[in-house]
C-alpha positions in Angstrom: 155.4 103.3 267.3 152.4 101.9 265.4 152.8 100.1 262.1 149.8 99.8 259.7 149.5 97.4 256.9 148.2 98.9 253.7 147.9 95.6 251.7 145.2 95.7 249.1 143.5 92.7 247.7 143.1 92.9 243.9 140.9 90.6 241.9 142.7 88.9 239.0 140.6 87.4 236.2 142.1 84.5 234.3 140.3 83.8 231.0 140.2 80.5 229.2 142.5 79.9 226.3 140.7 79.9 222.9 141.8 77.1 220.6 140.7 76.2 217.1 138.3 73.2 216.8 139.3 70.3 214.5 138.9 71.2 210.8 135.8 69.8 209.0 135.3 68.8 205.4 132.5 70.5 203.6 130.8 69.8 200.4 131.5 72.5 197.7 128.4 74.6 197.2 126.7 73.1 200.3 125.8 74.5 203.7 128.6 75.1 206.3 128.1 72.5 209.1 129.2 75.1 211.7 127.7 78.1 210.0 129.5 81.4 209.8 129.5 82.4 213.6 133.2 82.6 214.5 132.5 81.2 218.0 131.5 77.9 216.5 135.0 77.4 215.2 136.9 77.8 218.6 136.7 75.9 221.8 137.6 76.7 225.4 138.6 74.5 228.3 135.6 72.7 229.8 133.9 74.2 232.9 135.4 77.7 232.3 133.5 81.0 232.3 133.2 82.3 228.8 130.7 85.1 229.6 131.5 88.3 227.7 134.0 86.6 225.3 133.3 87.5 221.7 134.8 86.4 218.4 134.7 87.6 214.8 136.5 86.9 211.6 139.8 88.7 211.0 139.5 90.9 207.9 135.8 89.9 207.6 137.1 86.7 205.8 134.5 84.0 206.6 134.6 80.3 205.6 132.8 79.6 202.3 131.9 76.4 200.4 132.0 78.3 197.1 135.8 77.7 196.7 137.4 74.3 196.9 140.5 73.6 199.0 141.9 74.5 202.4 140.9 77.9 203.7 143.4 79.4 206.2 141.4 81.9 208.2 141.9 83.7 211.5 139.4 84.5 214.3 139.8 87.5 216.6 138.8 86.5 220.2 138.1 89.4 222.5 138.0 89.1 226.2 136.1 91.5 228.5 138.2 94.5 229.5 141.0 93.6 227.1 141.2 95.8 224.0 143.6 93.8 221.9 142.0 90.6 220.5 143.8 87.2 220.5 144.2 85.8 217.0 143.4 82.2 216.6 144.2 80.5 213.2 141.6 78.1 212.1 
């Protein structure tokens, strides 16, 4: 009797974890030091592949220097092939 192995090799992608960068202090009415691009407010582990990862502001709420005080915002980080974004509070 012959036995055949039918093992399949499947590639598994592990994406880097997105974390909020340290908060910055901005001058009211001035320019944002990191701009409004959501990717400028998150960081990933060094030496990891971030190709295809996108980020946008949850509820279109971007940082602004027009209002004083702490702004609690959220960034949606989307990984390639994954439909549900990861929410990162910043």
